[in-house]
N, C-alpha and C positions, 0 to 999 in steps of 0.2 A: 732223315730229316726231310720227307717229304719238298713243301715247295719253299721254302728257306732257299736263299741266293747267299753265294757268298761276297762277301765284302769284308775287305780289311786297309784300313790304311796305320803307314807308320811315317816315319819322318822326311824318306825319301822318297817316295812312291804306294801308292794305292794299287788295289786288283779288286776289279768290282766283277761280278757276273752279272752279265746283263745280256736285254733282247735289242730287235730296234733296231732302224740304220743310224748313220753317221748324219751330220749337214748335207743340204741338197747340193752345195757346191763345193770348191774344192777349195781348198786352204791349208795353211802354213804355219808351225809352230816353229818361229825362230830361235830359241833357244830350250825346245826342250821335245827328248823321243817319245816314244807311245808304241803300244804294242797291243795285242793280242793271242790267244790263244780259242782257236774255236772248239767247241764241245757237241754242239749237235748243229745240222745245217750246213749251210754256206754261205761264205761274207765274203763280197767281189769289192775289191779294190780299184781304184780309180787315181791313176795320177797322169801329171803332166803331156804324159807320152807315153803310155799303156794299162790297162789294167791288167787285175791277176782273181782267179777266184780260189779261193783256199774253203776245204772240208774239214771236216771230222778230226783232230789231232795235228792240222795244221796250226804253226804259230806265226805270224806276221810281225813282223818289227819294222818301222817308220822312226829314221832320225831326224833329227832336229834340222828344218829347210828345206823337206823334202812335202812337194806339194799332193793334197791325195784329199779323200772321201771314199766312204764307203757304202754300200746296202747291203743288208739282210736278208737273206732269203727266208721262205716261210718255215717256223718254227726252228728260228738259228737262235743259237744261244751259244755266249761267248765269254772268254774273261777275256778284261780289258786289262792296260796295266798303261798308270797315270801319273805324272807327277803331279807334287802339289798346286802347279800352276793351271795344270790343264784341267784338272780337278777344279780349280776354283772359276776358270773359265767355264766350264760346261753349266757349274751353280749358279752363274751369274748370267747366263743364255738361260737357262730353265727360269730364272726370275722376270726377268725382262723379255719377253717374245715379242716385244716392237719389231719388226724387219728393218726400221729406220735408223734402232739404235746399234745395229749388228756388228757392221764396222766400225764402230768405235770403243765396244766391250771387245773385240778381240784383239785391237792396239793395245786394249789396256793391260793383258796376260802377253805381249808380245808374241801375238799371232796375227792372221793375217788372210782375210776373205778375198781370194782370186778371182772372183766371178760377179 
């Protein structure tokens, strides 16, 4: 497969192989779950009350309503499992990178920036 990355989208969720960190601030998806499976390196998850580091072979599940964000360590590679609404949120954020629009974009997708 070489440098190809895994990506699959169905009706109820999608799985994408990614690198890189999440948003810089805590956020919450009010109606959508999200999950990560670490393939290489480490991801550090920050919650309102704690943090955790996940290494290769670790799966992290964040249910709807739990405030979170994550940072990827050097060389981290992971699978992320997203609902259609969270996928659409990410696409909207990538299409409009103006920081003054972020709170409204999150609200459109039943999510919220908390900082």
